[in-house]
C-alpha positions as MATLAB code, in Angstrom:
seq = 'MARGWESKSIESQIESAETSNQESSHHDNHDPERMRRRQALVLSRSRVLQQLEVSQNPRHREMLNQALADLEAQLTLLD';
ca = [
       6.421   16.453  -15.888;
       8.480   13.121  -13.950;
       8.983   14.875  -11.044;
       5.799   16.197  -10.803;
       4.018   13.051  -11.215;
       6.840   11.042   -9.218;
       5.925   13.524   -6.037;
       2.550   13.598   -6.408;
       2.990    9.933   -5.919;
       5.095    9.821   -3.047;
       2.755   12.696   -2.070;
      -0.224   10.883   -1.947;
       1.507    7.499   -0.264;
       2.627    9.834    3.374;
      -0.815   10.760    2.917;
      -2.483    7.026    2.671;
       0.464    5.780    5.584;
      -1.007    8.477    7.716;
      -4.911    7.881    7.682;
      -3.754    4.476    8.385;
      -1.939    4.683   11.119;
      -4.678    6.838   12.685;
      -8.039    4.612   12.309;
      -5.004    1.725   13.654;
      -3.364    2.699   16.256;
      -7.924    2.680   16.970;
      -7.429   -1.192   16.836;
      -3.638   -1.939   17.968;
      -2.700    0.277   20.969;
      -1.953   -2.618   22.037;
       0.528   -3.568   19.567;
       2.805   -1.936   17.866;
       4.290   -4.983   16.216;
       0.890   -5.869   13.898;
       0.903   -2.507   13.273;
       3.674   -2.232   11.560;
       3.608   -4.863    9.418;
       0.342   -3.822    9.227;
       1.856   -0.121    7.582;
       4.515   -1.705    5.657;
       1.164   -3.664    3.362;
      -0.604   -0.549    3.039;
       2.363    1.002    1.974;
       3.348   -1.987   -0.175;
      -0.406   -2.116   -2.110;
       0.465    1.597   -2.790;
       3.525    0.280   -5.163;
       1.679   -1.904   -6.757;
      -1.280    0.046   -7.246;
       0.942    2.769   -8.611;
       3.897    0.230  -10.941;
      -0.167   -1.298  -11.802;
      -1.670    2.988  -12.940;
       1.679    2.295  -15.952;
       2.609   -1.104  -16.595;
       1.716   -1.698  -20.612;
       3.029   -5.144  -20.124;
       0.021   -7.715  -19.675;
       2.813   -9.986  -18.010;
       3.837   -7.488  -15.752;
       0.362   -6.575  -14.958;
      -1.113   -9.823  -13.737;
       1.653  -10.404  -11.955;
       1.070   -7.187   -9.962;
      -2.822   -7.918   -9.204;
      -1.677  -11.448   -7.904;
       0.658   -9.809   -6.007;
      -1.981   -6.805   -4.659;
      -4.374   -9.990   -4.418;
      -2.066  -11.031   -2.209;
      -1.618   -8.004    0.522;
      -5.414   -8.006    0.277;
      -5.685  -10.510    1.775;
      -3.052  -10.255    4.016;
      -3.959   -7.231    4.635;
      -7.843   -8.409    5.627;
      -6.612  -10.997    8.161;
      -4.601   -8.357   10.281;
      -7.890   -6.879   11.012;
];
């Protein structure tokens, strides 16, 4: 069961990355470094969301929520 769930999560991350690549290619055709930075932030955000789904520890969840807020702020600055 864990392997199936994990593979679905990875598949979801890949689809999300591809979608963000397509969206960002429309915005940032002239700055590949900015595109790479945005893609890294989107993937990090996906990982944090995945960890939030399974986290039980309130302190860990708080840390993840703070990380998510920071990632979203950085993504907003890039856009």
